[in-house]
Every structure is written in C-alpha cells, then in structure tokens.
C-alpha positions in Angstrom: -6.5 -25.6 36.1 -9.6 -24.2 34.3 -9.5 -20.6 33.2 -12.5 -18.2 33.8 -14.2 -17.0 30.7 -13.1 -13.7 29.5 -15.5 -11.1 30.0 -16.5 -9.4 26.3 -19.6 -6.9 26.3 -22.1 -6.9 23.7 -20.3 -4.2 22.0 -17.0 -5.7 21.9 -18.7 -9.2 20.6 -20.1 -7.7 17.7 -16.8 -5.8 16.5 -15.0 -9.2 17.0 -17.6 -11.1 15.1 -17.5 -8.6 12.3 -13.8 -9.0 12.1 -13.9 -12.6 11.8 -16.4 -12.6 9.1 -14.8 -9.6 7.4 -12.7 -10.4 4.1 -10.7 -7.3 4.3 -9.0 -7.8 7.8 -5.6 -9.1 8.1 -5.9 -13.2 8.8 -4.1 -12.6 12.0 -6.5 -9.9 12.8 -9.5 -12.6 12.3 -7.6 -15.0 14.1 -7.1 -13.3 17.2 -10.7 -12.1 17.3 -11.6 -15.7 16.9 -9.1 -16.5 19.8 -11.0 -13.7 22.2 -14.7 -15.1 21.2 -13.6 -18.5 21.9 -12.1 -17.6 25.3 -15.4 -15.5 26.3 -17.4 -18.7 25.4 -15.1 -20.7 28.0 -13.2 -22.5 25.7 -9.8 -24.1 26.7 -6.5 -22.6 25.4 -5.5 -26.2 24.3 -9.0 -26.4 22.4 -9.0 -23.0 20.9 -5.4 -23.6 19.7 -6.4 -26.7 17.7 -9.5 -24.9 16.3 -7.3 -21.7 15.3 -4.0 -23.3 14.3 -1.8 -21.6 17.5 0.2 -23.6 20.1 -2.1 -23.3 23.6 0.9 -21.2 25.1 0.4 -18.4 22.3 -3.4 -18.5 22.8 -2.8 -18.3 26.6 -0.8 -15.2 25.8 -3.2 -13.5 23.7 -5.9 -14.2 26.3 -3.4 -12.3 29.1 -2.9 -9.5 26.8 -6.8 -9.1 26.2 -7.1 -9.1 30.2 -4.8 -6.3 30.9 -5.0 -4.2 27.6 -9.0 -4.5 27.2 -10.2 -1.7 24.9 -6.8 -1.6 22.8 -6.7 -5.1 22.5 -10.3 -5.8 21.7 -12.0 -2.8 20.0 -9.0 -0.6 19.2 -6.9 -3.3 17.0 -7.9 -6.7 18.6 -4.2 -6.6 19.8 -1.8 -3.3 20.3 1.0 -5.5 19.0 -0.1 -5.0 15.4 0.7 -1.1 15.9 4.6 -0.1 14.9 6.3 -0.4 18.1 8.3 2.9 17.4 6.8 6.2 19.0 5.2 8.4 16.8 4.4 5.7 14.1 6.2 4.5 11.0 4.8 7.9 9.2 7.3 10.1 11.3 10.3 7.5 11.3 10.3 6.5 7.9 11.2 10.0 6.4 13.7 10.6 8.7 15.4 7.1 8.0 15.4 7.6 4.0 17.0 11.1 4.8 20.1 9.5 7.1 20.7 6.4 5.4 22.8 6.7 2.0 22.5 4.0 -0.7 26.0 4.4 -2.1 28.0 1.8 -1.6 25.3 -1.0 -2.5 
C-alpha cells in the first residue's frame, strides 16, 4: 500500500530544512526532520529507513506522530517525545528529587 505524502507547509519545510543543515541541533532531531521532509516528498517508509539508518516501522511511527501532532511535532521540537515526559518539566522535578533522596549508605 502506497502512503500519501505528508502535507508540509512552506513555513514547516523551511524550519525542517534548517534543522537538517544545522550543526547545533541534536543528531536525532536532524534525523527526524529529514524523515518528515522525505515523507513530504512522497518517499516510502522503507526507502526513508534506508536513507536515514532507521527501521521502516520506526519511520512509520514518526510519520504517524507528525500527522497526528502537526505543530508540536514539526515546528515546536520536530517531535514532542524529546521533551521530558514529566509534567512540569525537569526543572521542577529535579530539585524535589534531590531534596527527598539521601545519598547516605552509598
């Protein structure tokens, strides 16, 4: 079954291309941006997987996430999964953890 290309606006494409070219973004962010760009160009999941070094099933998962999450997935952070999964973020959780755990006995 042939998948339809992802719809990516001009604004989204510019941002994704910037992330692919950037030397300062994490490698996984650049890889995911490349996946979205290739999917938008109509490339199959198997071919994308070969090009980016990822299993085609994982490529399909990222394609679904982008289709479902749109802005957070593409513009916000390419994928929302790279943010801490803890509500409130690490800045509120880490101080609380360091106050409640003792290093005595280690």
